N, C-alpha and C positions, 0 to 999 in steps of 0.2 A: 632384430638385432641378435647377435650371437653371444652366447655365454662363454667367457674365456677367450674371446677374440675370434677373428676370422680364420685363424690357423686350424681351427677344428670346426669346419662347416657343418658337421653332422650334429653338433651339440647346439640345438636351437633352444633358446630360452623361451619359456611359455609367456604368452601375452599378459597373463595375470601377474606374473612376477615382474614384468616391465612396469605395470601399474603400481605395484608395491614399491619398486625402486623409485618411481617418480614421486610417490607419496612420501617416501623417506627423504628424498632430496628436498621436497617442499618443506617438510617439518624441520629438517636440519637448517635450512635457510632461514625459516622463521625463528628458530632457536638462536641462531647467530645474531639475527636482527634484534631480538629481545635482549640478548646478552650485551650487544653494542649499546642499546638504549639504557640498559641498567648501568653500564660503565659511565654513560654520559650524564646520568642523574646527578651525582655529586660534583661532576665537573661543569655543570651548566653555568654557574656564575662566572667561572674562569673563561669558558668558551664565549660567553656573552661579552666579557671584557675584551677578548681578542677580536671579536667582530667589530667592536667600536673603534679599534685602532686606526683604520683607514679614514674615519671621519676626522680624527685628530690630525692625521697627516694632511688632510685637505684644508686645514685651518679653521675648523669648527670645533666647538666644545661639545663632545658627544653627550655629556650629561644634560645639556640644555637643548641641543639640536635634535636628539632622539627622544621622543616622548611617548608615553602611554596614554591613550585617549579614552579607554574604557575601564570600567571597574574590574572586569575579568581579563584585562589586558595582560597582567602579569602571568596568569595561568596560561593564556594563549601563547605568550612568548616562551615560557618554560617548555610547553609541549612541543613547540616548533624546534627549539634548540635541541631537545632530547631526541626527537624523531630524526631530524636531518643529521645530527651528529652520530646517532646510532647507525644510520645508513652509511655514513662515511667510515665509521670504525669497522663495520661488519662486511662491507661490500667485497673486499679482497677474499675473505673466507667464504663468502657465498659463491664467488667465482670458482674457488677450489672445489666446493661441494658439487656444483654443476659439472665441473670437469670430471669428477669422480663418477658421476652418473653416466657420462659418455664413455668412460674408460672400458667397461666390459665389452663394448662393441668394436674396439680398436685392436689393431695388431700390436705386438710388443714394440715395434719401432715407433708407432704412433703414440703409444703410451709414454715412451721415453721423451718424445718431442713435447707432449703436453705437460709432463712433469717438469721438464726444464723450463718451459715457458711460465709455469705457475709462480715460481719465486721471482722471476723477472717482472711478472705482472704486478705483484705487490709493490716492488720497488718503484716501478713506473707510476703506479697509482699515487703513492706517497709523493713522488716528485711532481706530479701534475697538481696535486692539492697545494703543495708548498709554492710552486710557481704562481698558481692562481692567487694565493694569499699575499705573497710578498711583492709580486710584480704587477699583476693585472688588476687586482681589486683596488689598490689605491688610485691607479690611473682611471679606472671605471668610475669610481666615486667622484673624483675631481671633474671628470668629463661631464657627468650627469649634472653636477652643480653649475658648471660653466654654461651648459646649454640652457639651464633655467635662467641664469643671469643674462645670457644673450637674447633670450626671448622677453626679457623684462619682467620675469616672474619672481616675486619675493618668496624665497623659501626660508621661512622663519624656523620651521621644524619639519621633521619627517617622522611618520608613524613607525615606532620601533619594531613591531611585529613584522610589518612589510619589509623593513630593511634587513632583519635577521634572515627571513626566507630568501631574499635576494642574494645575500652573501653566501649562505650555505649551499644554495642551488648552484651558484657559480663555481664554488669549490668542487662540488660533486661533478659538475660538467667537465672541469679540467681533469679530474682524476680519471673519468671514463674516457675522455678524448685521448689521454696519454696511453691507453691500452692498445692503440693502433699497432705499434711495433710488435707487440706480443702476437697478435693475429697473423701479421705478415711473416714473422720469423717462424712461427709454428707451421704455416702453410709452406714456407720455403724448405723447412726441414723435412716435411712430408713429400716434397717434390711436386706439390700442386701448382705452385707459382715459381717462376724463375726470374733471375735478375734482369734478363733481357726484356721480359714482359713488363716488369715494373718500370724500366727505363722508357719503353715505348708508350706506356700509359701515363707517363708523368704529367703532361699538360692536363689531361682529364682529371687526374687525381688532385692536382692543385686546385682546380675549380671546385671539385667536390669538397675538399677540405675547407675552402672559403665558405661554401654553403653551410657545412657543419658548424663552423665557427659563428656564422650569422645566426643560426638557430639556437646555439647553446649560450651565447653571450648577449649582453645588453645591446640595444640597437644603435651602436656607434662604431664607426669604421676602425678607430684606433684599438678598441678592445678586441674586436674581431681579428685584427691583424696580430695582436699579441697572442692570440690562441693559434691562429693559422700558421704563423711563422715557425714556432717550435714544432708543430705537426709536420710541416714540410721538411724541416731539418731531420726529424725522426724518420720520415719516409726515405730520405736520401741515405741515412745511416743504415736502414734496413736493406736497401739495395746493395750497399757495400758488404754488409755482413753476409747476405745470402750469396753474393758473388764469391767471397772468400771461401764460404762453405762448399760451393760448387767446385771451385778449383781444388780444394782438398779432396773432394770425392773423386774428381777426375784423376788426380795423382794416385790415389789409392787404387782406382780401377786399372790404371796403366801399370802400376807396380804388380798388381795381382796377375794381370795378363802376361807380363814378362816372366813371372815365376812359372805360370802354367806352360808358357811357350818354351 
């Protein structure tokens, strides 16, 4: 990797310094995770109440339906809430730290593309978490309960620790899945992918997004479609954004050529 970018190929950064940068990146990432967990500690009771809301929306009383089955259950639940919430809070910052680790080896144009994508990444992560909470999670909970009823299973209660992990993992999955446009737009800005390529690969990408949704969501088709549907729409949005950017570049190139001519 090159120190100061590829514009100065003679300035090669020593391997030991790369290791130091990697160590710094890992430490900063762990620091942000600890900071996120620290923020989550006083918020844990409120976060727990928010996770219970979909149970109430499904027609069950969360105070009686969600139960603690072990003496140490409260501690286990608190640790899970703090850990997963800390990851949710810190992940956008961790992405920025990893991006900074990559920046020294990029050209100025590539640095600008990643810098522009960073703020967009945070917004999309928040949007994904919000969509997962307000749209998908209530549907997923109702679907799980209906499947139990269809099978003739009496679900008198659910273990609270397991439910909390399920909810927060689902929200984290939505946040990560919504980072897809950031990757595509950054690659488009760098000229690595083009709108025509994205259009040609559309059928394969849709199948891939369905597979991703199947892996990240509970095993019911409706929840998977609720994740895959927005991802397909975001993919189409990326195609149009990259196409508009390509048109603008072509106009700039044509104008520059006319001036030189």
